[in-house]
PAFIDREN-295312 format. One record per residue: residue in three letters; x, y, z of N, C-alpha, C, O in turn. Coordinates in steps of 0.2 Angstrom, whole numbers. Layout:
<recs>
ala | X | Y | Z | X | Y | Z | X | Y | Z | X | Y | Z
...
</recs>
This chain:
<recs>
met | 398 | 324 | 829 | 395 | 329 | 825 | 399 | 331 | 819 | 406 | 332 | 820
lys | 396 | 331 | 813 | 400 | 332 | 807 | 400 | 340 | 806 | 395 | 343 | 806
asn | 406 | 342 | 804 | 407 | 349 | 802 | 405 | 350 | 795 | 409 | 348 | 790
asn | 400 | 355 | 793 | 398 | 356 | 786 | 401 | 363 | 784 | 400 | 364 | 778
gly | 404 | 366 | 787 | 407 | 373 | 785 | 414 | 373 | 783 | 417 | 367 | 783
phe | 417 | 378 | 781 | 424 | 379 | 779 | 428 | 382 | 784 | 425 | 386 | 788
thr | 434 | 380 | 785 | 438 | 383 | 790 | 441 | 390 | 787 | 440 | 391 | 781
leu | 443 | 394 | 792 | 446 | 400 | 790 | 452 | 399 | 785 | 453 | 403 | 780
ile | 456 | 394 | 786 | 462 | 393 | 782 | 460 | 391 | 775 | 462 | 394 | 770
glu | 454 | 387 | 774 | 452 | 385 | 767 | 449 | 391 | 764 | 450 | 392 | 758
ile | 446 | 396 | 767 | 443 | 402 | 764 | 449 | 406 | 762 | 449 | 409 | 756
leu | 454 | 407 | 766 | 460 | 411 | 764 | 463 | 408 | 758 | 465 | 412 | 753
ile | 464 | 402 | 758 | 468 | 399 | 752 | 464 | 400 | 746 | 467 | 401 | 741
ser | 458 | 398 | 746 | 454 | 399 | 740 | 453 | 406 | 738 | 453 | 408 | 732
thr | 453 | 411 | 742 | 453 | 418 | 741 | 460 | 420 | 737 | 460 | 424 | 732
val | 465 | 418 | 740 | 472 | 419 | 737 | 472 | 416 | 730 | 475 | 419 | 725
ile | 470 | 410 | 729 | 470 | 407 | 722 | 466 | 411 | 717 | 468 | 412 | 712
ile | 460 | 413 | 719 | 455 | 417 | 715 | 459 | 424 | 713 | 459 | 426 | 708
phe | 462 | 427 | 718 | 465 | 433 | 717 | 471 | 432 | 712 | 472 | 436 | 708
ile | 475 | 427 | 713 | 481 | 426 | 708 | 478 | 424 | 701 | 481 | 427 | 696
thr | 473 | 420 | 701 | 470 | 419 | 694 | 467 | 425 | 691 | 468 | 426 | 685
val | 463 | 429 | 694 | 461 | 436 | 692 | 467 | 440 | 690 | 466 | 444 | 685
ser | 472 | 441 | 694 | 478 | 445 | 692 | 481 | 443 | 686 | 483 | 447 | 682
leu | 482 | 436 | 685 | 485 | 434 | 679 | 481 | 435 | 673 | 483 | 437 | 667
ile | 474 | 434 | 673 | 470 | 436 | 668 | 470 | 443 | 666 | 470 | 445 | 660
tyr | 470 | 448 | 671 | 471 | 455 | 670 | 477 | 457 | 666 | 477 | 460 | 662
leu | 483 | 454 | 669 | 489 | 455 | 666 | 490 | 453 | 659 | 492 | 456 | 654
thr | 487 | 447 | 657 | 487 | 444 | 650 | 483 | 449 | 646 | 485 | 451 | 640
tyr | 477 | 451 | 648 | 472 | 456 | 644 | 476 | 462 | 643 | 476 | 465 | 638
tyr | 479 | 465 | 648 | 483 | 471 | 648 | 488 | 471 | 643 | 489 | 475 | 638
asn | 492 | 466 | 643 | 498 | 465 | 638 | 495 | 464 | 631 | 498 | 466 | 626
leu | 490 | 460 | 631 | 487 | 459 | 624 | 484 | 465 | 621 | 485 | 467 | 615
glu | 481 | 470 | 625 | 478 | 476 | 623 | 484 | 481 | 621 | 484 | 484 | 616
lys | 489 | 481 | 625 | 495 | 485 | 623 | 499 | 483 | 617 | 500 | 487 | 613
glu | 499 | 476 | 616 | 502 | 474 | 609 | 498 | 475 | 603 | 500 | 477 | 598
thr | 491 | 475 | 604 | 486 | 476 | 599 | 487 | 484 | 597 | 487 | 485 | 591
leu | 487 | 488 | 602 | 488 | 495 | 600 | 495 | 496 | 596 | 495 | 500 | 592
ala | 500 | 493 | 598 | 507 | 494 | 595 | 506 | 491 | 588 | 509 | 495 | 583
ile | 503 | 486 | 587 | 502 | 483 | 580 | 498 | 488 | 576 | 499 | 489 | 570
glu | 492 | 491 | 579 | 488 | 495 | 575 | 492 | 502 | 573 | 491 | 504 | 567
arg | 496 | 504 | 577 | 500 | 510 | 576 | 505 | 508 | 570 | 506 | 512 | 566
lys | 508 | 502 | 570 | 513 | 500 | 565 | 509 | 500 | 558 | 512 | 502 | 553
leu | 503 | 497 | 558 | 499 | 496 | 552 | 497 | 503 | 550 | 497 | 504 | 543
glu | 496 | 508 | 554 | 494 | 515 | 552 | 500 | 518 | 548 | 500 | 521 | 543
thr | 506 | 517 | 551 | 512 | 519 | 548 | 513 | 516 | 541 | 515 | 520 | 537
ile | 513 | 510 | 541 | 514 | 506 | 534 | 508 | 509 | 529 | 510 | 510 | 523
glu | 502 | 510 | 531 | 497 | 512 | 527 | 499 | 519 | 524 | 498 | 521 | 519
thr | 501 | 523 | 529 | 503 | 530 | 527 | 508 | 530 | 522 | 508 | 534 | 517
lys | 514 | 526 | 523 | 519 | 526 | 519 | 517 | 523 | 512 | 519 | 526 | 507
phe | 513 | 518 | 512 | 510 | 515 | 506 | 506 | 520 | 502 | 507 | 521 | 496
asn | 502 | 524 | 505 | 498 | 529 | 502 | 502 | 535 | 499 | 501 | 537 | 493
phe | 507 | 537 | 503 | 511 | 542 | 501 | 515 | 540 | 494 | 516 | 543 | 490
leu | 518 | 534 | 495 | 522 | 531 | 489 | 518 | 530 | 483 | 520 | 532 | 477
thr | 512 | 527 | 484 | 508 | 526 | 478 | 506 | 533 | 475 | 506 | 534 | 469
ser | 504 | 538 | 479 | 502 | 544 | 477 | 508 | 548 | 473 | 507 | 550 | 467
ile | 513 | 548 | 476 | 519 | 552 | 473 | 521 | 548 | 466 | 523 | 551 | 461
lys | 521 | 542 | 466 | 522 | 538 | 460 | 518 | 540 | 454 | 520 | 541 | 449
glu | 511 | 540 | 456 | 506 | 542 | 451 | 507 | 549 | 448 | 507 | 550 | 442
gln | 508 | 553 | 453 | 509 | 560 | 451 | 515 | 561 | 447 | 515 | 565 | 442
leu | 521 | 558 | 449 | 527 | 558 | 445 | 526 | 556 | 438 | 529 | 558 | 433
lys | 522 | 550 | 437 | 521 | 548 | 430 | 518 | 552 | 426 | 518 | 552 | 420
leu | 514 | 557 | 429 | 510 | 562 | 425 | 514 | 568 | 424 | 511 | 573 | 421
ser | 520 | 569 | 427 | 523 | 575 | 428 | 525 | 578 | 421 | 526 | 574 | 416
ile | 526 | 584 | 421 | 527 | 588 | 415 | 535 | 588 | 414 | 539 | 590 | 418
asp | 537 | 586 | 408 | 545 | 585 | 407 | 548 | 591 | 404 | 550 | 591 | 399
lys | 548 | 596 | 408 | 551 | 603 | 407 | 556 | 604 | 412 | 554 | 604 | 418
lys | 562 | 607 | 410 | 567 | 608 | 415 | 565 | 613 | 421 | 566 | 613 | 427
asp | 561 | 618 | 418 | 559 | 623 | 423 | 553 | 621 | 427 | 551 | 625 | 432
ser | 550 | 615 | 426 | 544 | 613 | 430 | 547 | 608 | 436 | 542 | 606 | 440
phe | 553 | 606 | 436 | 555 | 602 | 442 | 562 | 604 | 445 | 566 | 607 | 442
gln | 562 | 603 | 451 | 568 | 604 | 455 | 569 | 598 | 460 | 564 | 597 | 464
phe | 574 | 595 | 460 | 575 | 589 | 464 | 582 | 590 | 468 | 587 | 592 | 466
ser | 581 | 588 | 475 | 587 | 588 | 479 | 586 | 583 | 484 | 580 | 579 | 484
ser | 590 | 581 | 488 | 590 | 575 | 493 | 584 | 576 | 498 | 582 | 571 | 501
asp | 583 | 582 | 500 | 577 | 583 | 505 | 571 | 586 | 502 | 566 | 588 | 506
ser | 570 | 587 | 495 | 564 | 590 | 493 | 564 | 588 | 485 | 569 | 588 | 482
ile | 558 | 587 | 483 | 556 | 587 | 476 | 551 | 592 | 474 | 546 | 592 | 478
leu | 551 | 595 | 468 | 546 | 599 | 466 | 545 | 598 | 458 | 550 | 597 | 455
phe | 538 | 597 | 456 | 537 | 596 | 450 | 530 | 598 | 448 | 526 | 598 | 452
glu | 529 | 599 | 442 | 522 | 600 | 439 | 519 | 594 | 436 | 523 | 590 | 433
thr | 512 | 594 | 437 | 509 | 588 | 434 | 502 | 589 | 432 | 499 | 594 | 434
thr | 500 | 586 | 427 | 493 | 586 | 425 | 489 | 581 | 430 | 492 | 577 | 434
ser | 482 | 581 | 429 | 478 | 577 | 433 | 473 | 574 | 429 | 470 | 577 | 424
asn | 471 | 568 | 430 | 465 | 565 | 427 | 459 | 567 | 430 | 453 | 566 | 427
tyr | 459 | 571 | 436 | 453 | 573 | 439 | 452 | 580 | 439 | 446 | 583 | 441
ser | 456 | 584 | 436 | 455 | 591 | 436 | 458 | 594 | 429 | 463 | 591 | 427
pro | 455 | 599 | 426 | 458 | 602 | 420 | 464 | 606 | 421 | 467 | 608 | 416
tyr | 466 | 607 | 427 | 471 | 612 | 429 | 478 | 608 | 430 | 478 | 602 | 432
ser | 483 | 611 | 429 | 490 | 608 | 431 | 491 | 610 | 438 | 489 | 615 | 441
phe | 495 | 606 | 442 | 497 | 607 | 449 | 504 | 607 | 449 | 508 | 603 | 446
gln | 507 | 610 | 454 | 514 | 610 | 456 | 514 | 606 | 463 | 511 | 608 | 468
tyr | 518 | 601 | 463 | 518 | 597 | 470 | 525 | 598 | 472 | 530 | 598 | 469
lys | 526 | 599 | 479 | 532 | 600 | 482 | 532 | 595 | 488 | 528 | 596 | 492
tyr | 537 | 590 | 488 | 537 | 586 | 494 | 544 | 588 | 498 | 549 | 588 | 494
tyr | 544 | 589 | 504 | 550 | 591 | 507 | 549 | 588 | 515 | 544 | 586 | 517
thr | 555 | 588 | 518 | 556 | 586 | 525 | 556 | 593 | 529 | 559 | 598 | 527
tyr | 553 | 592 | 535 | 554 | 597 | 540 | 556 | 595 | 546 | 554 | 590 | 549
arg | 562 | 597 | 549 | 565 | 595 | 555 | 561 | 597 | 561 | 560 | 603 | 562
thr | 560 | 593 | 565 | 557 | 594 | 572 | 561 | 591 | 577 | 566 | 588 | 576
asp | 559 | 592 | 583 | 562 | 590 | 589 | 562 | 582 | 589 | 567 | 579 | 592
asn | 557 | 579 | 586 | 556 | 572 | 586 | 559 | 568 | 580 | 558 | 562 | 579
gly | 562 | 572 | 575 | 564 | 569 | 569 | 562 | 573 | 563 | 562 | 579 | 563
phe | 560 | 570 | 558 | 558 | 573 | 552 | 551 | 572 | 550 | 548 | 566 | 551
asp | 547 | 577 | 548 | 540 | 577 | 546 | 541 | 577 | 538 | 545 | 581 | 535
ile | 536 | 574 | 535 | 536 | 574 | 527 | 530 | 578 | 526 | 524 | 577 | 528
ile | 531 | 583 | 522 | 526 | 588 | 520 | 524 | 588 | 512 | 529 | 588 | 508
glu | 518 | 588 | 510 | 516 | 589 | 503 | 513 | 596 | 503 | 509 | 598 | 507
glu | 516 | 600 | 498 | 513 | 607 | 497 | 511 | 606 | 489 | 514 | 605 | 485
arg | 504 | 607 | 489 | 501 | 607 | 482 | 498 | 614 | 480 | 494 | 617 | 484
thr | 500 | 616 | 474 | 498 | 622 | 471 | 494 | 622 | 465 | 497 | 619 | 460
asn | 488 | 624 | 465 | 485 | 624 | 458 | 488 | 630 | 454 | 488 | 636 | 456
leu | 490 | 628 | 448 | 494 | 633 | 444 | 489 | 638 | 441 | 492 | 644 | 439
phe | 483 | 637 | 441 | 478 | 642 | 438 | 476 | 647 | 443 | 476 | 653 | 441
thr | 474 | 644 | 449 | 471 | 649 | 454 | 476 | 651 | 459 | 475 | 656 | 463
gln | 482 | 648 | 459 | 488 | 649 | 464 | 486 | 647 | 471 | 489 | 649 | 476
glu | 480 | 643 | 472 | 479 | 641 | 478 | 484 | 636 | 481 | 486 | 631 | 477
lys | 486 | 636 | 487 | 491 | 632 | 490 | 488 | 628 | 496 | 484 | 631 | 500
ile | 489 | 621 | 496 | 487 | 617 | 501 | 493 | 614 | 504 | 497 | 611 | 500
ile | 494 | 614 | 510 | 500 | 611 | 514 | 497 | 605 | 518 | 493 | 606 | 522
ile | 499 | 599 | 516 | 497 | 593 | 520 | 503 | 589 | 523 | 507 | 587 | 520
pro | 502 | 588 | 530 | 507 | 584 | 533 | 506 | 577 | 531 | 501 | 574 | 532
ile | 511 | 573 | 528 | 510 | 567 | 526 | 512 | 562 | 532 | 508 | 557 | 533
ala | 518 | 563 | 535 | 520 | 558 | 540 | 524 | 562 | 545 | 527 | 567 | 543
lys | 524 | 559 | 551 | 528 | 563 | 556 | 533 | 558 | 560 | 533 | 552 | 560
asn | 538 | 562 | 562 | 543 | 559 | 567 | 547 | 553 | 564 | 548 | 548 | 567
tyr | 550 | 554 | 558 | 554 | 549 | 555 | 561 | 551 | 557 | 563 | 557 | 558
tyr | 565 | 546 | 558 | 572 | 547 | 559 | 576 | 550 | 554 | 580 | 555 | 555
ser | 575 | 548 | 548 | 578 | 551 | 542 | 573 | 550 | 536 | 570 | 545 | 535
phe | 574 | 554 | 531 | 570 | 554 | 525 | 574 | 557 | 519 | 576 | 563 | 520
asn | 575 | 554 | 513 | 578 | 558 | 508 | 577 | 555 | 501 | 575 | 549 | 501
phe | 578 | 559 | 496 | 577 | 557 | 489 | 584 | 556 | 486 | 589 | 559 | 488
ala | 585 | 551 | 481 | 590 | 551 | 477 | 588 | 550 | 470 | 582 | 547 | 469
phe | 592 | 552 | 465 | 589 | 552 | 458 | 594 | 548 | 453 | 600 | 548 | 453
tyr | 590 | 544 | 449 | 594 | 539 | 445 | 595 | 542 | 438 | 591 | 544 | 435
asp | 602 | 542 | 436 | 603 | 545 | 430 | 604 | 539 | 424 | 606 | 541 | 419
gly | 603 | 533 | 426 | 604 | 528 | 421 | 610 | 523 | 424 | 610 | 517 | 422
asn | 614 | 526 | 428 | 620 | 522 | 430 | 620 | 523 | 438 | 622 | 518 | 441
asn | 619 | 528 | 441 | 620 | 530 | 448 | 615 | 534 | 451 | 611 | 537 | 447
tyr | 614 | 533 | 457 | 609 | 537 | 461 | 613 | 544 | 464 | 618 | 543 | 467
leu | 610 | 549 | 462 | 613 | 556 | 464 | 609 | 559 | 469 | 603 | 559 | 469
asp | 612 | 563 | 474 | 609 | 567 | 479 | 605 | 573 | 476 | 600 | 575 | 479
asn | 607 | 576 | 471 | 604 | 582 | 468 | 604 | 581 | 461 | 608 | 577 | 458
trp | 599 | 584 | 458 | 598 | 583 | 451 | 597 | 590 | 447 | 593 | 594 | 449
asp | 602 | 591 | 443 | 602 | 598 | 440 | 603 | 597 | 432 | 605 | 602 | 429
lys | 600 | 592 | 430 | 601 | 590 | 422 | 595 | 593 | 419 | 590 | 595 | 422
glu | 595 | 593 | 412 | 590 | 596 | 408 | 584 | 592 | 408 | 578 | 594 | 406
lys | 584 | 585 | 409 | 579 | 581 | 408 | 577 | 577 | 415 | 581 | 578 | 420
met | 571 | 574 | 415 | 569 | 571 | 421 | 574 | 565 | 423 | 577 | 562 | 418
pro | 575 | 563 | 429 | 579 | 557 | 430 | 575 | 551 | 428 | 569 | 551 | 427
ala | 579 | 545 | 427 | 575 | 539 | 425 | 572 | 536 | 431 | 567 | 532 | 430
gly | 573 | 538 | 437 | 570 | 535 | 443 | 572 | 539 | 449 | 576 | 543 | 449
ile | 568 | 538 | 454 | 569 | 541 | 461 | 569 | 536 | 466 | 565 | 531 | 466
arg | 574 | 536 | 470 | 574 | 532 | 476 | 572 | 536 | 482 | 575 | 541 | 483
ile | 568 | 533 | 486 | 566 | 537 | 492 | 568 | 532 | 498 | 566 | 526 | 499
lys | 572 | 535 | 503 | 575 | 532 | 509 | 571 | 534 | 515 | 571 | 540 | 516
ile | 568 | 530 | 518 | 564 | 531 | 524 | 567 | 527 | 530 | 567 | 521 | 530
ser | 568 | 531 | 535 | 570 | 527 | 542 | 566 | 529 | 547 | 566 | 535 | 549
glu | 563 | 525 | 550 | 558 | 526 | 556 | 563 | 527 | 562 | 561 | 531 | 567
ile | 568 | 522 | 563 | 572 | 522 | 569 | 579 | 522 | 566 | 581 | 520 | 560
glu | 584 | 523 | 570 | 591 | 523 | 569 | 593 | 516 | 566 | 591 | 511 | 569
asn | 597 | 515 | 561 | 600 | 509 | 559 | 594 | 505 | 555 | 595 | 499 | 554
glu | 589 | 508 | 553 | 584 | 504 | 549 | 582 | 509 | 543 | 580 | 514 | 544
glu | 584 | 506 | 537 | 583 | 510 | 531 | 579 | 506 | 527 | 580 | 500 | 525
met | 573 | 509 | 524 | 569 | 506 | 519 | 570 | 510 | 513 | 569 | 516 | 513
tyr | 570 | 507 | 507 | 571 | 510 | 501 | 565 | 509 | 496 | 563 | 503 | 496
tyr | 563 | 514 | 493 | 557 | 513 | 488 | 559 | 516 | 482 | 562 | 521 | 482
tyr | 558 | 513 | 476 | 561 | 515 | 470 | 555 | 516 | 465 | 550 | 512 | 465
ile | 555 | 522 | 462 | 550 | 524 | 457 | 553 | 525 | 450 | 558 | 529 | 450
lys | 551 | 521 | 445 | 554 | 522 | 439 | 550 | 527 | 435 | 544 | 526 | 435
leu | 553 | 532 | 432 | 549 | 537 | 429 | 549 | 536 | 421 | 554 | 534 | 418
pro | 544 | 537 | 418 | 543 | 536 | 411 | 547 | 541 | 407 | 547 | 547 | 409
thr | 550 | 539 | 402 | 554 | 544 | 398 | 548 | 548 | 394 | 543 | 546 | 393
lys | 551 | 554 | 391 | 546 | 558 | 386 | 543 | 553 | 381 | 537 | 554 | 379
asp | 547 | 549 | 378 | 545 | 545 | 372 | 540 | 540 | 375 | 535 | 539 | 371
glu | 541 | 537 | 381 | 536 | 532 | 384 | 529 | 536 | 385 | 524 | 533 | 384
lys | 529 | 542 | 388 | 523 | 546 | 389 | 520 | 547 | 382 | 514 | 547 | 382
asp | 523 | 549 | 377 | 520 | 551 | 371 | 517 | 545 | 368 | 512 | 545 | 365
gly | 521 | 539 | 368 | 518 | 533 | 366 | 512 | 531 | 369 | 507 | 528 | 366
lys | 511 | 532 | 376 | 505 | 530 | 379 | 499 | 534 | 377 | 494 | 532 | 377
lys | 501 | 541 | 376 | 495 | 545 | 374 | 492 | 544 | 367 | 487 | 544 | 366
glu | 497 | 541 | 362 | 495 | 539 | 356 | 491 | 533 | 356 | 486 | 532 | 351
gln | 492 | 528 | 360 | 488 | 522 | 360 | 481 | 523 | 362 | 477 | 517 | 362
</recs>
């Protein structure tokens, strides 16, 4: 008599093989999903930094070159600027705010005509963040001179022992006047 069925051992072995295969597929999927989320968070952080740096660069290039319109220190910058989008001048202040998780970067925008103020959180939980100002020879932590600095260096650290530097060259008054005449 020929046996056409499976033995209990064969069923148990095939069940264990299927279980191990499904477990490996699940773990691979779970790890892949976890890595994808980490990459998406990193890309969001990079995009936020890029947008912040592009925005501040453009605003500084349009800034008003008067001593009483700007104040620069290592943890904040304040300046007045005109806009291509509005007939009014604005005062921008970027500063850091210390939290339990690190530093948050804040933009405070004031319409100088209406005195309306908008406070916008730019980024959160940075390990460190500061500004330095280029006088033509060196970067200084504070700026108290009569004219605008030649450039600004922004140091951003997301974690300890990781420093990223961004440099913004500011146009001189002559360069601004030359652009307006052209």
